C-alpha positions as CSV (number, residue, x, y, z in Angstrom):
1,X,198.3,78.1,7.1
2,X,201.6,79.7,7.7
3,X,200.4,81.1,11.0
4,X,201.9,79.5,14.2
5,X,199.8,77.3,16.5
6,X,200.3,76.0,20.1
7,X,199.5,72.4,20.8
8,X,200.1,71.0,24.2
9,X,203.6,72.3,25.2
10,X,204.7,72.6,21.5
11,X,204.7,75.7,19.4
12,X,204.2,75.0,15.7
13,X,205.6,77.3,13.1
14,X,202.8,76.6,10.7
15,X,199.5,74.7,10.5
16,X,200.7,72.3,7.8
17,X,201.1,68.8,9.1
18,X,202.6,65.6,7.7
19,X,199.7,63.1,7.9
20,X,200.4,59.6,9.2
21,X,201.0,57.5,6.0
22,X,201.3,53.7,5.7
23,X,204.4,53.0,3.6
24,X,204.9,49.3,4.3
25,X,208.7,49.6,4.7
26,X,209.1,48.5,8.4
27,X,210.5,45.0,7.8
28,X,209.8,42.5,10.5
29,X,207.5,44.9,12.3
30,X,210.4,47.1,13.2
31,X,211.1,50.7,12.0
32,X,214.1,50.7,9.6
33,X,217.1,53.1,9.2
34,X,215.8,54.3,5.9
35,X,212.9,56.0,7.8
36,X,215.5,58.4,9.2
37,X,216.0,60.0,5.8
38,X,212.3,59.9,4.9
39,X,211.1,61.8,7.9
40,X,214.1,64.1,8.1
41,X,213.4,65.2,4.5
42,X,209.9,66.3,5.5
43,X,211.0,68.1,8.6
44,X,211.0,71.9,8.9
45,X,211.8,73.9,12.0
46,X,208.6,74.0,14.1
47,X,206.7,71.7,11.7
48,X,204.5,68.9,13.0
49,X,205.0,65.4,11.6
50,X,202.7,62.4,12.6
51,X,204.4,59.1,12.1
52,X,202.7,56.2,10.3
53,X,200.0,54.2,12.1
54,X,201.7,52.0,14.7
55,X,200.2,49.0,16.4
56,X,199.7,49.0,20.1
57,X,200.0,45.2,20.4
58,X,201.4,42.2,18.6
59,X,198.7,42.3,15.9
60,X,200.6,44.7,13.6
61,X,204.0,46.5,13.2
62,X,204.1,48.8,16.2
63,X,205.7,50.0,19.4
64,X,205.0,47.1,21.8
65,X,208.6,45.7,22.1
66,X,211.9,47.1,23.4
67,X,213.4,46.5,19.9
68,X,210.7,48.7,18.3
69,X,211.2,51.5,20.8
70,X,214.9,51.5,20.3
71,X,214.5,51.5,16.5
72,X,212.3,54.6,16.6
73,X,214.8,56.6,18.7
74,X,217.3,57.6,15.9
75,X,214.3,58.5,13.7
76,X,212.9,60.7,16.3
77,X,216.3,62.2,17.0
78,X,216.7,63.1,13.3
79,X,213.4,65.0,13.3
80,X,214.3,66.8,16.5
81,X,217.7,67.7,15.1
82,X,216.0,69.8,12.4
83,X,213.7,71.4,14.9
84,X,210.6,69.4,14.1
85,X,207.8,68.2,16.4
86,X,207.1,64.5,16.1
87,X,203.9,62.7,17.1
88,X,203.2,58.9,16.8
89,X,199.9,57.6,15.6
90,X,198.9,54.6,17.7
91,X,196.3,52.2,16.4
92,X,194.6,48.8,16.6
93,X,193.2,47.4,13.3
94,X,190.5,45.3,14.9
95,X,188.7,43.2,12.2
96,X,190.8,44.7,9.4
97,X,193.1,41.7,9.6
98,X,193.3,37.9,9.2
99,X,194.4,35.1,11.4
100,X,197.8,34.9,9.7
101,X,198.7,38.2,11.4
102,X,197.3,37.3,14.8
103,X,199.0,35.7,17.7
104,X,198.6,31.9,17.5
105,X,196.5,32.2,14.4
106,X,193.5,33.4,16.4
107,X,190.6,35.4,15.0
108,X,190.9,39.2,15.0
109,X,188.7,41.1,17.5
110,X,186.1,43.7,16.8
111,X,183.0,45.3,18.2
112,X,180.9,42.6,16.6
113,X,181.4,39.3,14.7
114,X,180.5,40.8,11.4
115,X,183.2,40.1,8.8
116,X,184.6,42.4,6.2
117,X,184.1,41.6,2.6
118,X,187.3,41.0,0.5
119,X,188.9,44.2,-0.8
120,X,191.2,44.8,-3.7
121,X,194.6,46.0,-2.6
122,X,196.3,49.2,-3.7
123,X,198.0,47.6,-6.7
124,X,194.6,46.9,-8.2
125,X,195.3,43.2,-8.6
126,X,195.6,41.4,-5.3
127,X,192.6,40.9,-3.1
128,X,192.9,41.1,0.7
129,X,191.0,38.5,2.6
130,X,189.7,39.1,6.2
131,X,189.1,36.4,8.8
132,X,185.7,36.7,10.5
133,X,186.3,38.6,13.8
134,X,185.5,37.6,17.3
135,X,183.3,39.9,19.3
136,X,185.3,41.6,22.0
137,X,184.0,40.8,25.5
138,X,183.3,43.6,27.8
139,X,185.8,42.4,30.4
140,X,188.5,42.4,27.6
141,X,188.1,46.1,26.8
142,X,190.3,47.3,29.7
143,X,193.2,45.3,28.3
144,X,192.9,47.1,24.9
145,X,192.8,50.4,26.7
146,X,195.9,49.4,28.6
147,X,197.6,48.4,25.3
148,X,197.1,52.0,24.1
149,X,198.4,53.3,27.4
150,X,201.6,51.2,27.2
151,X,202.0,52.2,23.5
152,X,201.8,55.9,24.5
153,X,204.3,55.4,27.3
154,X,206.7,53.6,24.8
155,X,206.3,56.5,22.4
156,X,207.4,58.9,25.1
157,X,210.4,56.6,25.8
158,X,211.3,56.7,22.1
159,X,211.4,60.5,22.3
160,X,208.1,61.4,20.6
161,X,206.5,64.7,21.6
162,X,203.0,63.2,21.6
163,X,200.7,60.6,20.2
164,X,197.6,60.6,18.0
165,X,195.0,57.8,18.5
166,X,193.8,56.5,15.2
167,X,190.0,56.6,15.4
168,X,189.0,56.4,11.8
169,X,189.2,54.4,8.5
170,X,187.2,51.4,9.9
171,X,189.8,50.3,12.4
172,X,189.0,49.1,16.0
173,X,187.9,52.4,17.6
174,X,185.9,53.3,14.5
175,X,184.3,49.9,14.6
176,X,182.8,51.0,17.9
177,X,181.9,54.4,16.7
178,X,180.2,53.1,13.5
179,X,181.9,52.9,10.1
180,X,180.4,56.0,8.7
181,X,182.1,59.1,7.2
182,X,180.8,62.6,8.0
183,X,181.5,64.9,5.1
184,X,180.9,68.0,7.2
185,X,183.6,69.1,9.7
186,X,181.4,71.6,11.5
187,X,179.4,69.2,13.8
188,X,182.6,67.5,14.9
189,X,184.4,70.8,15.3
190,X,181.6,72.1,17.6
191,X,181.5,69.0,19.7
192,X,185.3,68.6,20.1
193,X,187.1,71.3,22.1
194,X,190.7,70.1,21.6
195,X,193.0,70.6,18.7
196,X,191.1,69.6,15.5
197,X,193.2,68.2,12.6
198,X,191.5,68.0,9.2
199,X,192.9,65.6,6.6
200,X,191.9,64.1,3.3
201,X,191.8,65.8,-0.1
202,X,193.0,69.3,0.9
203,X,195.1,71.5,-1.4
204,X,196.8,74.8,-0.6
205,X,193.7,77.0,-1.0
206,X,191.1,74.9,0.7
207,X,193.5,74.1,3.5
208,X,193.9,77.8,4.1
209,X,190.1,78.3,3.9
210,X,189.5,75.5,6.5
211,X,191.8,77.3,9.0
212,X,190.5,80.8,8.2
213,X,186.9,79.7,8.7
214,X,187.8,77.9,11.9
215,X,186.7,74.5,10.6
216,X,190.1,73.1,11.6
217,X,193.2,74.2,13.6
218,X,195.7,72.2,11.6
219,X,195.6,70.6,8.1
220,X,197.4,67.3,7.5
221,X,198.6,66.3,4.0
222,X,199.4,62.8,2.9
223,X,200.0,62.2,-0.8
224,X,201.1,65.8,-1.4
225,X,203.6,65.7,1.4
226,X,205.1,62.3,0.5
227,X,205.7,63.6,-3.0
228,X,206.9,67.0,-1.8
229,X,209.2,66.7,1.2
230,X,209.4,70.5,1.3
231,X,205.7,71.0,1.0
232,X,205.4,73.9,3.6
233,X,208.0,75.9,1.6
234,X,206.2,75.2,-1.7
235,X,202.9,76.3,-0.2
236,X,204.6,79.5,1.1
237,X,206.0,80.3,-2.3
238,X,202.9,79.0,-4.2
239,X,205.4,76.9,-6.1
240,X,204.6,73.9,-8.4
241,X,204.2,70.5,-6.8
242,X,205.8,67.2,-7.7
243,X,203.2,64.6,-8.8
244,X,203.0,61.5,-6.6
245,X,203.3,58.0,-8.1
246,X,200.6,55.9,-6.6
247,X,202.3,52.7,-7.8
248,X,205.2,53.3,-5.3
249,X,203.0,54.0,-2.2
250,X,203.1,50.5,-0.7
251,X,206.2,48.8,-2.2
252,X,209.0,47.8,0.1
253,X,211.8,49.6,-1.6
254,X,213.6,51.9,0.9
255,X,214.4,54.6,-1.7
256,X,212.0,54.5,-4.8
257,X,208.9,56.5,-4.1
258,X,210.1,57.0,-0.5
259,X,213.1,59.3,-0.3
260,X,213.8,60.1,-4.0
261,X,211.3,62.9,-4.6
262,X,213.1,66.1,-5.6
263,X,213.2,69.3,-3.5
264,X,212.2,72.6,-4.9
265,X,215.9,73.7,-5.0
266,X,216.6,71.0,-7.5
267,X,214.2,72.7,-9.9
268,X,215.2,76.3,-9.3
C-alpha cells in the first residue's frame, strides 16, 4: 500500500486513507478549532484524508451555511500545510433520524415510509429512537440532488480537494439502493470503473492484499487511524499499533480519545 496512486488531479504518496469517522465533536453543527489538531496529526505528505460525514442540508451537522464553510477553512489549511490531500464526505441521513433533528419538527424523509427499529447507541446503554419517515415524492428528488451539488460547491469554497458521496450504512442513498451488504468486493469492482476505496475491517496485510489483487485502489482505515495518527509510517515500518478505546469514540471531549493518542516517536 506504499505505492503512489493518481486520483483526479491529485497524486497520492500511498494507498492508505483516513476513513471518514463520526466523532461527535462539532458543537452546534459547526466544525470546531480542535479538529485542526486532530486532522493535522493524521496528515502525511501526499496522504489522503476523508473528513467525517457532513450533512448536505439542515438535517445534520454539515456544510450548508456560510459559518460552516468558514469553520472548515482553517482545518483544510492545516492539512494542506503538511502536504495532505483532503476530501469531504457529504451525506444525507434519510430515515436515520428523528423529528427532533428535523426543521420544524417534521418527519425525516426516505425512499419509503418504513420506520427503523430502535437501536442501542455506541455506549451500550442508551437507545436511539427513530421517527417514522415520510416517503420522498418524485418531484422532491431534484431538490435533494441540488443539496448535494451545493454541498460539493461549498466544500470547494472551503478548500477541499474533492468530495466523497456517502452511499452506504443505511443512509438516504443506500435506502434507495437497498440496505444490504455485499461481502464480496469483486462484483462492485468489476461494475465500477472509477477509483475504488475499500474500507471496513482491514489490517496491514489484508489491505496490501486487496490492492495487490486489484480488488481495490485505495484502502481506508477508521479505528486504526484514529488510534494511530502516524498509521502510514507504522505500516511502513511494520511497527506496533496503539489500541483504540471504543469508549471515547463518540464523547464530546476535544482532547481525550481525539488528539491524545501517542505517535511512534514517543515509544522509540
